[in-house]
C-alpha positions as CSV (number, residue, x, y, z in Angstrom):
1,M,-21.9,114.7,-80.7
2,P,-19.6,115.8,-77.7
3,H,-16.7,118.0,-78.2
4,Q,-14.1,115.5,-77.0
5,L,-15.6,112.8,-79.4
6,A,-15.2,114.8,-82.6
7,K,-11.5,115.7,-81.5
8,K,-10.9,112.1,-81.4
9,L,-12.3,111.0,-84.3
10,L,-10.4,113.9,-86.2
11,A,-7.2,112.8,-85.0
12,I,-7.9,109.3,-86.3
13,T,-8.8,110.4,-89.9
14,Q,-5.6,109.7,-91.2
15,A,-5.5,106.2,-90.0
16,K,-9.1,105.6,-91.1
17,K,-7.6,102.6,-93.7
18,M,-5.5,101.0,-91.5
19,V,-7.5,99.8,-88.7
20,K,-8.9,96.8,-88.6
21,S,-9.7,96.5,-85.2
22,I,-9.5,98.4,-81.9
23,T,-9.2,96.9,-78.3
24,F,-10.1,99.3,-75.3
25,D,-9.9,98.9,-71.7
26,N,-13.0,99.4,-69.8
27,G,-12.5,103.0,-69.0
28,T,-15.3,105.7,-68.7
29,E,-13.5,107.5,-71.4
30,F,-14.7,104.8,-74.3
31,N,-18.4,105.6,-73.7
32,Y,-18.9,106.4,-77.2
33,H,-17.0,103.3,-78.7
34,H,-20.3,102.9,-81.0
35,A,-19.7,106.1,-82.7
36,I,-15.6,105.5,-83.2
37,E,-16.6,101.9,-84.5
38,H,-19.1,103.4,-86.9
39,Y,-16.9,106.2,-88.2
40,L,-13.8,103.8,-88.5
41,N,-15.9,101.1,-90.3
42,T,-14.3,98.7,-87.8
43,T,-14.7,96.3,-85.0
44,V,-14.4,97.2,-81.3
45,Y,-13.3,94.9,-78.6
46,F,-13.2,95.1,-74.8
47,A,-9.9,93.8,-72.6
48,E,-11.3,91.6,-70.0
49,P,-9.8,92.2,-66.4
50,Y,-7.3,90.2,-65.7
51,K,-8.4,87.2,-63.4
52,S,-5.7,85.1,-61.4
């Protein structure tokens, strides 16, 4: 597990019971969204880019 991901998971440990779902944008910083989804036992969604 990359060090950066471990730091993120540690930071959200306290909110684990309160998280129902998470919506991310489509940035590369969320490459490990599967690990976050599994760790928090929640659903991860991605925002669709605005289309006009």
